[in-house]
MARLONU-594736 format. One line per field, with one value per atom (N, C-alpha, C, O): x, y, z; atom name. Coordinates in Angstrom, 2 decimals. Layout:
BEGIN
X = (X|...)
Y = (Y|...)
Z = (Z|...)
site = (CA|...)
This chain:
BEGIN
X = (-18.09|-18.25|-17.95|-17.34|-18.37|-18.13|-16.64|-16.21|-15.85|-14.40|-13.81|-12.92|-14.30|-13.82|-14.17|-13.36|-15.37|-15.81|-14.95|-14.57|-14.64|-13.79|-12.40|-11.83|-11.85|-10.53|-10.58|-9.66|-11.67|-11.85|-11.89|-11.30|-12.60|-12.73|-11.41|-11.05|-10.69|-9.37|-8.46|-7.78|-8.48|-7.66|-8.06|-7.21|-9.36|-9.85|-9.37|-8.95|-9.44|-9.01|-7.52|-7.13|-6.71|-5.27|-5.01|-4.17|-5.71|-5.49|-5.87|-5.31|-6.81|-7.24|-6.17|-6.26|-5.16|-4.03|-3.14|-2.46|-3.14|-2.36|-1.00|-0.90|0.03|1.38|1.78|2.45|1.36|1.70|1.19|1.86|0.02|-0.55|0.28|0.52|0.71|1.54|2.88|3.33|3.50|4.80|4.67|5.49|3.65|3.46|3.18|3.73|2.35|2.03|3.28|3.51|4.07|5.27|6.32|7.02|6.44|7.50|7.10|7.94|5.82|5.41|4.25|3.98|3.57|2.39|1.20|0.17|1.34|0.28|-0.18|0.61|-1.45|-1.99|-1.41|-1.20|-1.16|-0.65|-1.65|-1.26|-2.92|-3.96|-3.86|-4.53|-3.03|-2.84|-1.48|-1.11|-0.73|0.60|0.63|0.05|1.31|1.45|0.12|-0.75|-0.02|-1.27|-2.31|-3.40|-1.95|-2.90|-3.03|-3.82|-2.27|-2.36|-1.53|-0.35|-2.14|-1.42|-0.61|-0.83|0.33|1.16|2.61|2.99|3.45|4.89|5.35|6.21|4.78|5.24|5.07|5.99|3.89|3.63|4.48|5.01|4.59|5.41|6.86|7.52|7.37|8.76|9.02|10.06|8.07|8.22|8.20|8.97|7.32|7.14|8.08|8.50|8.41|9.16|10.51|11.24|10.85|12.16|12.12|11.13|13.22|13.31|13.15|12.45|13.78|13.69|12.24|11.81|11.52|10.10|9.30|8.40|9.62|8.93|9.16|8.24|10.39|10.73|9.99|9.48|9.93|9.21|7.75|7.15|7.18|5.78|5.59|4.63|6.51|6.45|6.48|5.67|7.44|7.60|6.35|5.88|5.83|4.64|3.44|2.69|3.25|2.11|2.27|1.28|3.51|3.75|3.45|2.78|3.96|3.80|2.35|1.94|1.57|0.16|-0.58|-1.47|-0.22|-0.83|-0.37|-1.16|0.92|1.49|0.88|0.54|0.72|0.13|-1.31|-1.70|-2.08|-3.47|-3.55|-4.38|-2.69|-2.67|-2.21|-2.79|-1.17|-0.64|-1.70|-1.88|-2.39|-3.44|-4.58|-5.06|-5.00|-6.11|-5.75|-6.56|-4.53|-4.08|-3.95|-4.22|-3.53|-3.40|-4.77|-4.92|-5.76|-7.11|-7.82|-8.57|-7.58|-8.28|-7.31|-7.34|-6.44|-5.44|-6.05|-5.43|-7.27|-7.92|-8.23|-8.42|-8.28|-8.55|-7.34|-7.48|-6.16|-4.95|-4.73|-4.76|-4.51|-4.24|-5.43|-5.26|-6.62|-7.80|-7.79|-8.31|-7.20|-7.06|-6.16|-6.42|-5.12|-4.21|-4.96|-4.87|-5.70|-6.40|-7.46|-7.51|-8.30|-9.39|-8.88|-9.37|-7.89|-7.31|-6.58|-6.63|-5.89|-5.19|-6.14|-5.87|-7.26|-8.28|-8.84|-9.05|-9.08|-9.58|-8.60|-9.01|-7.30|-6.28|-6.26|-6.08|-6.44|-6.47|-7.72|-7.65|-8.85|-10.09|-9.95|-10.43|-9.30|-9.09|-8.19|-8.40|-7.16|-6.24|-6.91|-6.69|-7.73|-8.40|-9.60|-9.89|-10.31|-11.54|-11.48|-12.29|-10.56|-10.48|-11.72|-12.09|-12.36|-13.61|-13.44|-14.36|-12.24|-12.03|-11.75|-11.67|-11.60|-11.34|-12.38|-12.06|-13.62|-14.69|-14.57|-15.07|-13.89|-13.69|-12.92|-13.13|-12.01|-11.15|-9.69|-9.20|-9.01|-7.63|-6.70|-6.80|-5.80|-4.79|-5.21|-6.39|-4.22|-4.50|-4.28|-4.64|-3.68|-3.54|-2.49|-2.53|-1.57|-0.56|0.32|0.55|0.81|1.71|0.99|1.53|-0.22|-0.96|-1.27|-1.14|-1.67|-1.97|-0.71|-0.74|0.40|1.65|2.09|2.60|1.91|2.27|1.47|2.02|0.17|-0.70|-0.31|-0.25|-0.04|0.33|1.54|1.56|2.57|3.80|3.63|4.26|2.78|2.55|1.69|1.86|0.79|-0.03|0.80|0.67|1.65|2.50|3.65|3.47|4.83|5.99|6.30|6.64|6.18|6.48|5.52|5.93|4.23|3.23|3.48|3.30|3.92|4.24|5.36|5.30|6.39|7.51|7.05|7.41|6.24|5.73|4.85|4.92|4.01|3.13|3.97|3.62|5.08|5.98|6.57|6.64|7.00|7.58|6.53|6.80|5.33|4.23|3.93|3.69|3.96|3.71|4.76|4.43|6.03|7.12|7.04|7.20|6.78|6.65|5.48|5.57|4.39|3.21|3.51|3.05|4.28|4.67|5.47|5.24|6.42|7.27|6.44|6.62|5.53|4.75|3.65|3.43|2.95|1.82|2.24|1.69|3.22|3.69|2.96|3.22|2.03|1.22|1.21|0.96|1.49|1.52|0.15|0.05|-0.90|-2.24|-2.65|-3.28|-2.29|-2.60|-1.82|-2.35|-0.57|0.27|-0.31|-0.28|-0.82|-1.40|-2.60|-2.76|-3.45|-4.63|-4.25|-4.82|-3.31|-2.87|-2.25|-2.48|-1.46|-0.82|-1.87|-1.73|-2.92|-3.98|-4.76|-5.13|-5.01|-5.71|-4.88|-5.43|-3.57|-2.67|-2.78|-2.88|-2.76|-2.87|-4.19|-4.24|-5.27|-6.59|-6.63|-7.16|-6.07|-6.04|-5.19|-5.56|-4.07|-3.21|-3.96|-3.80|-4.77|-5.54|-6.61|-6.88|-7.22|-8.21|-7.55|-8.10|-6.38|-5.63|-5.32|-5.35|-5.04|-4.72|-5.97|-5.87|-7.12|-8.35|-8.66|-9.52|-7.95|-8.17|-9.16|-8.78|-10.43|-11.42|-11.75|-12.07|-11.67|-11.94|-10.82|-11.07|-9.60|-8.47|-8.57|-8.22|-9.06|-9.26|-10.27|-10.11|-11.32|-12.33|-11.69|-11.99|-10.82|-10.15|-9.29|-9.27|-8.59|-7.77|-8.66|-8.29|-9.82|-10.75|-11.22|-11.40|-11.42|-11.81|-10.67|-10.90|-9.45|-8.28|-8.22|-7.90|-8.54|-8.55|-9.58|-9.32|-10.76|-11.82|-11.38|-11.64|-10.72|-10.22|-9.16|-9.14|-8.28|-7.23|-7.84|-7.39|-8.85|-9.54|-10.17|-10.10|-10.80|-11.44|-10.39|-10.58|-9.28|-8.26|-7.52|-7.04|-7.43|-6.67|-7.58|-7.12|-8.86|-9.81|-9.46|-9.52|-9.08|-8.75|-7.54|-7.50|-6.57|-5.39|-5.77|-5.28|-6.64|-7.07|-7.83|-7.64|-8.71|-9.44|-8.51|-8.74|-7.44|-6.48|-5.67|-5.12|-5.60|-4.89|-5.61|-4.99|-6.94|-7.74|-7.58|-7.45|-7.59|-7.49|-6.08|-5.87|-5.11|-3.70|-3.19|-2.10|-3.93|-3.49|-2.65|-2.00|-2.67|-1.86|-0.48|-0.35|0.54|1.91|2.39|2.06|3.15|3.74|4.84|5.53|5.00|6.02|7.41|7.65|8.32|9.69|10.39|11.22|10.06|10.66|10.37|11.24|9.14|8.75|9.44|9.96|9.42|10.02|11.53|12.07|12.20|13.64|13.96|14.93|13.10|13.32|13.22|14.10|12.14|11.94|12.90|13.18|13.41|14.40|15.69|16.40|15.97|17.19|17.10|18.11|15.86|15.66|15.27|14.84|15.41|15.12|13.64|13.25|12.80|11.35|10.81|9.60)
Y = (-67.29|-66.16|-66.57|-65.80|-67.79|-68.27|-68.33|-67.98|-68.77|-68.85|-67.46|-67.31|-66.48|-65.12|-64.60|-63.94|-64.91|-64.49|-65.16|-64.53|-66.44|-67.16|-66.54|-66.37|-66.21|-65.54|-64.21|-63.87|-63.48|-62.19|-62.38|-61.60|-63.42|-63.69|-64.16|-63.76|-65.00|-65.45|-64.24|-64.10|-63.37|-62.16|-61.30|-60.76|-61.17|-60.33|-60.86|-60.08|-62.16|-62.76|-62.50|-62.10|-62.73|-62.47|-60.98|-60.59|-60.15|-58.71|-58.10|-57.08|-58.72|-58.20|-58.35|-57.75|-59.16|-59.28|-58.06|-57.94|-57.17|-55.93|-56.11|-56.15|-56.22|-56.41|-55.29|-55.52|-54.09|-52.92|-53.08|-52.68|-53.66|-53.85|-54.85|-54.64|-55.93|-56.94|-56.34|-56.55|-55.60|-54.98|-53.99|-53.99|-53.14|-52.13|-52.78|-52.35|-53.80|-54.49|-55.16|-55.12|-55.77|-56.49|-55.54|-55.87|-54.36|-53.43|-52.48|-52.07|-52.12|-51.10|-51.53|-50.90|-52.60|-53.00|-52.11|-52.21|-51.24|-50.28|-50.53|-50.90|-50.32|-50.49|-49.44|-48.29|-49.84|-48.90|-47.77|-46.69|-48.03|-47.02|-45.90|-44.87|-46.10|-45.09|-44.41|-43.60|-44.74|-44.17|-43.29|-43.64|-42.18|-41.30|-40.86|-40.37|-41.05|-40.65|-41.77|-41.63|-42.89|-43.98|-44.89|-45.83|-44.63|-45.44|-46.72|-46.65|-47.89|-49.16|-49.52|-50.56|-48.66|-48.88|-48.64|-48.22|-48.92|-48.82|-47.42|-47.28|-46.39|-45.02|-44.65|-44.13|-44.91|-44.57|-45.40|-44.89|-46.70|-47.58|-47.13|-47.05|-46.85|-46.41|-45.10|-44.93|-44.18|-42.88|-43.00|-42.34|-43.86|-43.96|-44.98|-44.79|-46.05|-47.14|-47.43|-48.32|-46.70|-46.87|-47.58|-48.23|-47.45|-48.01|-49.52|-50.05|-50.22|-51.68|-52.14|-53.06|-51.50|-51.85|-51.56|-52.32|-50.46|-50.10|-51.13|-51.47|-51.63|-52.64|-53.95|-54.60|-54.32|-55.53|-55.41|-56.36|-54.25|-54.00|-54.11|-54.72|-53.53|-53.57|-55.01|-55.42|-55.77|-57.17|-57.98|-58.80|-57.75|-58.47|-58.20|-59.12|-56.94|-56.58|-57.14|-57.50|-57.22|-57.84|-59.34|-59.89|-59.98|-61.43|-61.86|-62.87|-61.11|-61.50|-61.46|-62.27|-60.50|-60.41|-61.55|-62.14|-61.85|-62.95|-64.28|-65.10|-64.50|-65.75|-65.91|-66.98|-64.83|-64.87|-65.19|-65.98|-64.56|-64.77|-66.18|-66.83|-66.65|-68.00|-69.06|-69.99|-68.93|-69.89|-69.86|-70.91|-68.67|-68.53|-69.12|-69.79|-68.85|-69.36|-70.88|-71.54|-71.43|-72.89|-73.56|-74.65|-72.92|-73.48|-73.37|-74.26|-72.26|-72.01|-71.62|-70.50|-72.56|-72.24|-71.83|-71.11|-72.28|-71.95|-70.46|-69.95|-69.77|-68.33|-67.53|-66.40|-68.11|-67.42|-66.12|-66.08|-65.04|-63.73|-63.20|-62.39|-63.65|-63.16|-63.60|-62.89|-64.76|-65.20|-64.23|-63.92|-63.77|-62.78|-61.47|-60.88|-61.04|-59.76|-59.74|-58.81|-60.77|-60.79|-61.03|-60.42|-61.91|-62.14|-60.90|-60.55|-60.22|-58.99|-57.88|-57.11|-57.81|-56.82|-57.13|-56.23|-58.43|-58.83|-58.49|-58.05|-58.70|-58.39|-56.90|-56.50|-56.09|-54.64|-54.22|-53.37|-54.83|-54.54|-54.92|-54.21|-56.06|-56.49|-55.53|-55.26|-55.02|-54.08|-52.74|-52.14|-52.28|-50.98|-51.07|-50.13|-52.22|-52.38|-53.66|-54.56|-53.77|-54.98|-55.12|-54.19|-56.29|-56.49|-56.36|-55.93|-56.73|-56.74|-55.35|-55.18|-54.35|-53.00|-52.02|-50.90|-52.48|-51.60|-51.18|-50.12|-52.01|-51.75|-50.46|-49.78|-50.13|-48.95|-49.39|-49.80|-49.31|-49.79|-48.81|-47.60|-49.37|-48.55|-48.07|-48.08|-47.64|-47.07|-48.06|-47.77|-49.20|-50.25|-49.99|-50.62|-49.08|-48.74|-49.95|-50.26|-50.64|-51.78|-52.94|-53.57|-53.24|-54.37|-54.12|-55.02|-52.91|-52.59|-52.69|-53.28|-52.13|-52.19|-53.63|-53.97|-54.47|-55.88|-56.55|-57.30|-56.29|-56.89|-56.41|-57.21|-55.13|-54.57|-55.28|-55.63|-55.48|-56.11|-57.60|-58.16|-58.26|-59.69|-59.95|-60.98|-59.05|-59.20|-59.06|-59.86|-58.07|-57.84|-56.93|-55.73|-57.51|-56.75|-55.56|-54.48|-55.77|-54.70|-53.52|-52.36|-53.84|-52.79|-52.11|-50.90|-52.90|-52.34|-51.31|-50.25|-51.64|-50.71|-49.44|-48.33|-49.61|-48.44|-47.58|-46.35|-48.25|-47.51|-46.74|-45.63|-47.36|-46.69|-45.43|-44.38|-45.56|-44.41|-43.30|-42.13|-43.71|-42.75|-42.05|-40.85|-42.84|-42.28|-41.27|-40.20|-41.60|-40.69|-39.39|-38.30|-39.53|-38.33|-37.47|-36.24|-38.13|-37.38|-36.66|-35.54|-37.31|-36.66|-35.39|-34.34|-35.50|-34.36|-33.22|-32.06|-33.57|-32.54|-31.95|-30.74|-32.81|-32.32|-31.92|-30.99|-32.65|-32.38|-33.16|-32.97|-34.06|-34.74|-36.26|-36.77|-36.97|-38.43|-39.03|-40.01|-38.43|-38.95|-38.89|-39.81|-37.81|-37.67|-38.72|-39.32|-38.92|-39.90|-41.31|-42.07|-41.65|-42.98|-43.20|-44.28|-42.18|-42.29|-42.39|-43.19|-41.59|-41.60|-42.95|-43.48|-43.50|-44.81|-45.90|-46.76|-45.88|-46.87|-46.69|-47.66|-45.45|-45.17|-45.67|-46.21|-45.49|-45.97|-47.49|-48.00|-48.20|-49.66|-50.11|-51.06|-49.43|-49.77|-49.59|-50.44|-48.50|-48.24|-49.29|-49.75|-49.67|-50.69|-52.01|-52.69|-52.36|-53.60|-53.51|-54.50|-52.35|-52.16|-52.33|-52.99|-51.73|-51.84|-53.30|-53.71|-54.08|-55.50|-56.37|-57.56|-55.78|-56.56|-57.33|-58.20|-57.01|-57.66|-56.83|-56.13|-56.91|-56.00|-56.28|-55.35|-57.53|-57.83|-57.32|-56.82|-57.45|-56.88|-55.36|-54.73|-54.78|-53.33|-52.93|-51.90|-53.74|-53.48|-53.53|-52.70|-54.51|-54.64|-53.41|-52.90|-52.94|-51.73|-50.51|-49.63|-50.48|-49.38|-49.40|-48.35|-50.59|-50.73|-50.31|-49.69|-50.64|-50.18|-48.65|-48.02|-48.09|-46.63|-46.01|-45.00|-46.62|-46.14|-46.24|-45.33|-47.35|-47.52|-46.47|-45.90|-46.23|-45.22|-43.85|-43.09|-43.54|-42.25|-42.13|-41.08|-43.21|-43.22|-43.01|-42.20|-43.74|-43.68|-42.34|-41.92|-41.68|-40.43|-39.21|-38.13|-39.39|-38.32|-37.03|-35.94|-37.15|-35.95|-35.23|-34.00|-36.00|-35.39|-34.72|-33.63|-35.36|-34.79|-33.49|-32.52|-33.48|-32.26|-31.19|-29.99|-31.63|-30.69|-29.95|-28.89|-30.53|-29.86|-28.56|-27.54|-28.63|-27.46|-26.32|-25.16|-26.66|-25.60|-25.35|-24.54|-26.06|-25.81|-26.45|-26.10|-27.39|-28.03|-29.29|-29.79|-29.79|-30.96|-30.49|-29.70|-30.99|-30.57|-31.22|-32.37|-30.48|-31.02|-32.02|-31.86|-33.03|-34.06|-33.45|-32.60|-33.89|-33.34|-33.64|-32.85|-34.77|-35.11|-34.02|-33.65|-33.52|-32.47|-31.15|-30.49|-30.76|-29.46|-29.45|-28.44|-30.57|-30.65|-30.63|-30.02|-31.31|-31.35|-29.95|-29.52|-29.24|-27.92|-26.89|-25.87|-27.15|-26.23|-26.21|-25.21|-27.33|-27.39|-26.44|-26.04|-26.10|-25.20|-23.80|-22.96|-23.56|-22.26|-21.96|-20.79|-23.01|-22.78|-23.30|-23.20)
Z = (-88.72|-87.80|-86.36|-85.61|-85.98|-84.61|-84.31|-83.21|-85.29|-85.09|-84.82|-83.99|-85.52|-85.34|-83.93|-83.28|-83.49|-82.15|-81.09|-80.10|-81.28|-80.32|-80.27|-79.19|-81.44|-81.49|-80.73|-79.99|-80.93|-80.26|-78.74|-77.99|-78.28|-76.85|-76.25|-75.14|-76.99|-76.52|-76.33|-75.32|-77.33|-77.25|-76.06|-75.36|-75.84|-74.74|-73.39|-72.54|-73.20|-71.93|-71.69|-70.59|-72.71|-72.57|-72.39|-71.57|-73.15|-73.09|-71.76|-71.37|-71.05|-69.75|-68.68|-67.61|-68.97|-68.04|-68.22|-69.24|-67.26|-67.36|-66.69|-65.46|-67.50|-66.99|-66.03|-65.03|-66.35|-65.53|-64.10|-63.15|-63.96|-62.62|-61.82|-60.63|-62.47|-61.79|-61.36|-60.24|-62.27|-61.98|-60.83|-59.91|-60.88|-59.83|-58.48|-57.47|-58.46|-57.21|-56.64|-55.43|-57.51|-57.07|-56.52|-55.56|-57.13|-56.75|-55.63|-54.83|-55.57|-54.59|-53.70|-52.67|-54.09|-53.33|-53.61|-52.94|-54.60|-54.96|-56.39|-57.25|-56.64|-57.99|-58.93|-58.53|-60.16|-61.15|-61.40|-61.83|-61.14|-61.34|-60.31|-60.43|-59.29|-58.25|-58.36|-57.51|-59.41|-59.60|-60.85|-61.88|-60.77|-61.93|-62.50|-61.79|-63.82|-64.47|-64.46|-65.01|-63.80|-63.65|-64.86|-64.85|-65.91|-67.12|-66.97|-66.66|-67.19|-67.04|-68.28|-68.90|-68.62|-69.80|-69.52|-68.42|-70.52|-70.36|-69.95|-69.08|-70.57|-70.30|-68.83|-68.21|-68.28|-66.89|-65.94|-64.96|-66.24|-65.40|-65.43|-64.39|-66.63|-66.75|-66.03|-65.39|-66.12|-65.47|-63.95|-63.26|-63.45|-62.00|-61.34|-60.20|-62.06|-61.43|-62.08|-61.63|-63.12|-63.73|-65.08|-65.43|-65.81|-67.16|-67.19|-68.05|-66.25|-66.21|-66.07|-66.76|-65.19|-64.98|-66.24|-66.61|-66.91|-68.14|-69.23|-69.97|-69.34|-70.34|-70.04|-70.96|-68.77|-68.38|-68.79|-69.29|-68.56|-68.92|-70.44|-70.91|-71.19|-72.64|-73.15|-73.98|-72.63|-73.05|-72.69|-73.48|-71.50|-71.05|-71.94|-72.28|-72.32|-73.17|-74.58|-75.22|-75.05|-76.36|-76.29|-77.17|-75.24|-75.11|-74.97|-75.54|-74.20|-74.03|-75.35|-75.60|-76.20|-77.52|-78.41|-79.14|-78.35|-79.14|-78.72|-79.57|-77.41|-76.92|-77.43|-77.87|-77.35|-77.80|-79.29|-79.73|-80.05|-81.50|-81.84|-82.71|-81.15|-81.40|-81.11|-81.90|-79.99|-79.63|-80.63|-81.06|-81.01|-81.96|-83.33|-83.96|-83.75|-85.06|-85.02|-86.02|-83.88|-83.74|-83.75|-84.30|-83.16|-83.11|-84.45|-84.84|-85.16|-86.42|-87.53|-88.02|-87.93|-88.97|-90.30|-91.08|-90.55|-91.82|-91.94|-93.04|-90.81|-90.84|-91.32|-91.80|-91.19|-91.62|-90.87|-89.64|-91.63|-91.02|-90.22|-89.30|-90.56|-89.86|-88.39|-87.53|-88.11|-86.72|-85.96|-84.79|-86.63|-86.02|-85.77|-84.69|-86.78|-86.67|-85.58|-84.78|-85.55|-84.56|-83.15|-82.20|-83.00|-81.67|-81.18|-80.00|-82.11|-81.76|-81.37|-80.45|-82.07|-81.72|-80.33|-79.52|-80.07|-78.75|-77.65|-76.58|-77.91|-76.92|-76.60|-75.45|-77.63|-77.42|-76.64|-75.76|-76.98|-76.25|-74.78|-73.89|-74.51|-73.13|-72.38|-71.20|-73.07|-72.43|-72.14|-71.09|-73.08|-72.94|-72.01|-71.26|-72.06|-71.27|-70.42|-70.65|-69.46|-68.64|-67.75|-67.04|-67.80|-67.07|-65.56|-64.86|-65.06|-63.61|-63.04|-61.82|-63.91|-63.42|-63.96|-64.35|-63.98|-64.44|-65.88|-66.27|-66.68|-68.11|-68.36|-69.36|-67.44|-67.59|-67.54|-66.49|-68.69|-68.76|-69.45|-69.26|-70.26|-70.91|-72.29|-72.64|-73.07|-74.39|-75.53|-76.67|-75.24|-76.25|-77.32|-78.37|-77.08|-78.09|-78.42|-79.59|-77.38|-77.59|-78.24|-79.15|-77.80|-78.38|-79.86|-80.68|-80.19|-81.59|-82.44|-83.52|-81.97|-82.72|-82.94|-84.01|-81.93|-82.05|-83.15|-83.96|-83.18|-84.20|-85.60|-86.54|-85.74|-87.04|-87.62|-88.79|-86.79|-87.27|-87.51|-88.40|-86.71|-86.92|-88.14|-88.80|-88.46|-89.65|-90.92|-91.84|-90.95|-92.13|-91.72|-91.51|-91.61|-91.11|-92.02|-91.55|-93.34|-94.28|-94.11|-94.07|-94.00|-93.77|-92.43|-92.29|-91.44|-90.13|-90.21|-89.59|-90.98|-91.16|-91.86|-91.47|-92.90|-93.62|-92.72|-92.75|-91.90|-90.98|-89.95|-89.56|-89.52|-88.57|-89.19|-88.56|-90.44|-91.14|-91.30|-91.06|-91.71|-91.86|-90.54|-90.49|-89.46|-88.13|-87.72|-87.20|-87.95|-87.58|-88.38|-87.84|-89.68|-90.53|-90.07|-90.06|-89.68|-89.20|-87.90|-87.68|-87.02|-85.77|-86.06|-85.47|-86.99|-87.33|-87.93|-87.57|-88.84|-89.53|-88.67|-88.67|-87.91|-87.11|-85.70|-85.11|-85.17|-83.81|-82.74|-81.55|-83.15|-82.14|-82.32|-83.41|-81.23|-81.24|-81.54|-82.27|-80.99|-81.19|-82.66|-83.17|-83.32|-84.74|-85.54|-86.48|-85.17|-85.87|-85.74|-86.70|-84.56|-84.34|-85.25|-85.82|-85.38|-86.23|-87.71|-88.45|-88.11|-89.52|-89.87|-90.96|-88.95|-89.18|-89.36|-90.23|-88.52|-88.65|-89.95|-90.60|-90.32|-91.57|-92.75|-93.72|-92.67|-93.73|-93.87|-94.98|-92.74|-92.77|-93.37|-94.15|-93.00|-93.52|-95.04|-95.75|-95.53|-96.97|-97.69|-98.76|-97.10|-97.68|-97.84|-98.85|-96.86|-96.95|-98.03|-98.72|-98.19|-99.25|-100.62|-101.50|-100.77|-102.03|-102.35|-103.51|-101.32|-101.51|-101.65|-101.96|-101.42|-101.50|-100.23|-100.23|-99.14|-97.84|-97.04|-96.10|-97.42|-96.86|-95.39|-94.64|-94.97|-93.57|-92.67|-91.57|-93.15|-92.39|-92.36|-91.37|-93.45|-93.47|-92.41|-91.76|-92.24|-91.21|-89.82|-88.96|-89.61|-88.31|-88.04|-86.92|-89.06|-88.89|-88.62|-87.85|-89.25|-89.00|-87.55|-86.93|-87.01|-85.61|-84.69|-83.65|-85.08|-84.32|-84.34|-83.34|-85.47|-85.60|-84.67|-84.03|-84.60|-83.71|-82.25|-81.46|-81.89|-80.53|-80.20|-79.11|-81.17|-80.98|-80.76|-79.91|-81.54|-81.41|-80.03|-79.39|-79.57|-78.25|-77.15|-76.24|-77.24|-76.18|-76.14|-75.09|-77.29|-77.37|-77.55|-77.92|-77.28|-77.53|-76.79|-77.37|-75.52|-74.74|-75.34|-75.36|-75.82|-76.45|-77.77|-78.09|-78.52|-79.80|-79.58|-80.30|-78.56|-78.24|-77.70|-77.88|-77.03|-76.47|-77.52|-77.25|-78.72|-79.81|-80.17|-80.45|-80.16|-80.53|-79.53|-79.92|-78.23|-77.22|-76.71|-75.80|-77.30|-76.97|-75.70|-75.23|-75.13|-73.89|-74.14|-73.23|-75.37|-75.72|-76.17|-77.10|-75.49|-75.82|-77.12|-77.40|-77.88|-79.10|-78.76|-77.75|-79.59|-79.37|-79.50|-80.37|-78.64|-78.66|-79.98|-80.43|-80.61|-81.91|-82.93|-83.72|-82.92|-83.87|-83.56|-84.46|-82.30|-81.93|-82.19|-82.63|-81.92|-82.14|-83.64|-84.07|-84.43|-85.87|-86.47|-87.21|-86.14|-86.73|-86.16|-86.79|-84.95|-84.35|-85.17|-85.19|-85.83|-86.67|-87.86|-88.42|-88.23|-89.36|-88.89|-89.69|-87.58|-87.03|-86.96|-86.99|-86.86|-86.80|-85.47|-85.22)
site = (N|CA|C|O|N|CA|C|O|N|CA|C|O|N|CA|C|O|N|CA|C|O|N|CA|C|O|N|CA|C|O|N|CA|C|O|N|CA|C|O|N|CA|C|O|N|CA|C|O|N|CA|C|O|N|CA|C|O|N|CA|C|O|N|CA|C|O|N|CA|C|O|N|CA|C|O|N|CA|C|O|N|CA|C|O|N|CA|C|O|N|CA|C|O|N|CA|C|O|N|CA|C|O|N|CA|C|O|N|CA|C|O|N|CA|C|O|N|CA|C|O|N|CA|C|O|N|CA|C|O|N|CA|C|O|N|CA|C|O|N|CA|C|O|N|CA|C|O|N|CA|C|O|N|CA|C|O|N|CA|C|O|N|CA|C|O|N|CA|C|O|N|CA|C|O|N|CA|C|O|N|CA|C|O|N|CA|C|O|N|CA|C|O|N|CA|C|O|N|CA|C|O|N|CA|C|O|N|CA|C|O|N|CA|C|O|N|CA|C|O|N|CA|C|O|N|CA|C|O|N|CA|C|O|N|CA|C|O|N|CA|C|O|N|CA|C|O|N|CA|C|O|N|CA|C|O|N|CA|C|O|N|CA|C|O|N|CA|C|O|N|CA|C|O|N|CA|C|O|N|CA|C|O|N|CA|C|O|N|CA|C|O|N|CA|C|O|N|CA|C|O|N|CA|C|O|N|CA|C|O|N|CA|C|O|N|CA|C|O|N|CA|C|O|N|CA|C|O|N|CA|C|O|N|CA|C|O|N|CA|C|O|N|CA|C|O|N|CA|C|O|N|CA|C|O|N|CA|C|O|N|CA|C|O|N|CA|C|O|N|CA|C|O|N|CA|C|O|N|CA|C|O|N|CA|C|O|N|CA|C|O|N|CA|C|O|N|CA|C|O|N|CA|C|O|N|CA|C|O|N|CA|C|O|N|CA|C|O|N|CA|C|O|N|CA|C|O|N|CA|C|O|N|CA|C|O|N|CA|C|O|N|CA|C|O|N|CA|C|O|N|CA|C|O|N|CA|C|O|N|CA|C|O|N|CA|C|O|N|CA|C|O|N|CA|C|O|N|CA|C|O|N|CA|C|O|N|CA|C|O|N|CA|C|O|N|CA|C|O|N|CA|C|O|N|CA|C|O|N|CA|C|O|N|CA|C|O|N|CA|C|O|N|CA|C|O|N|CA|C|O|N|CA|C|O|N|CA|C|O|N|CA|C|O|N|CA|C|O|N|CA|C|O|N|CA|C|O|N|CA|C|O|N|CA|C|O|N|CA|C|O|N|CA|C|O|N|CA|C|O|N|CA|C|O|N|CA|C|O|N|CA|C|O|N|CA|C|O|N|CA|C|O|N|CA|C|O|N|CA|C|O|N|CA|C|O|N|CA|C|O|N|CA|C|O|N|CA|C|O|N|CA|C|O|N|CA|C|O|N|CA|C|O|N|CA|C|O|N|CA|C|O|N|CA|C|O|N|CA|C|O|N|CA|C|O|N|CA|C|O|N|CA|C|O|N|CA|C|O|N|CA|C|O|N|CA|C|O|N|CA|C|O|N|CA|C|O|N|CA|C|O|N|CA|C|O|N|CA|C|O|N|CA|C|O|N|CA|C|O|N|CA|C|O|N|CA|C|O|N|CA|C|O|N|CA|C|O|N|CA|C|O|N|CA|C|O|N|CA|C|O|N|CA|C|O|N|CA|C|O|N|CA|C|O|N|CA|C|O|N|CA|C|O|N|CA|C|O|N|CA|C|O|N|CA|C|O|N|CA|C|O|N|CA|C|O|N|CA|C|O|N|CA|C|O|N|CA|C|O|N|CA|C|O|N|CA|C|O|N|CA|C|O|N|CA|C|O|N|CA|C|O|N|CA|C|O|N|CA|C|O|N|CA|C|O|N|CA|C|O|N|CA|C|O|N|CA|C|O|N|CA|C|O|N|CA|C|O|N|CA|C|O|N|CA|C|O|N|CA|C|O|N|CA|C|O|N|CA|C|O|N|CA|C|O|N|CA|C|O|N|CA|C|O|N|CA|C|O|N|CA|C|O|N|CA|C|O|N|CA|C|O|N|CA|C|O)
């Protein structure tokens, strides 16, 4: 259990490094929390500072998760995939709840996606397909994110990897927390449908 906690803490420390904040400070001298919608992620950075800045943010968020996972796996090789899972969860927690910013951070989309693909590339591809299909059918990115995580959790149960299933369930809970306002907005009509869905159904005259 101690090894798992250490992996979680390593991930948290790396995850608390918000690439978006560094990019925004370097380019504008202003905190990313004061630009656009205030979200320290690729989408907001790209929208406010351009595509190149958004790509840098994306790469940085991927790398911090990879570094945390690599270090954790090197320290505790006997944990195998569990080192990846717990360090990845820690990285996402650090990104969503950075201690230096009052525990208010981003949505963790990139960190979660990185962990999913590093845990099992095949499952990652399937989850991506499930997510895209869900976007088309439901019209909402937030719903697709939850369905994709639920799919991964079920896949781990089928394989008998119950601890990894627990980690995916925790990712699902984090996703629900981060997208709660969007999920509630579906009910009252304030959440916009994804363009992928509207364009797809427009081809069929719907």
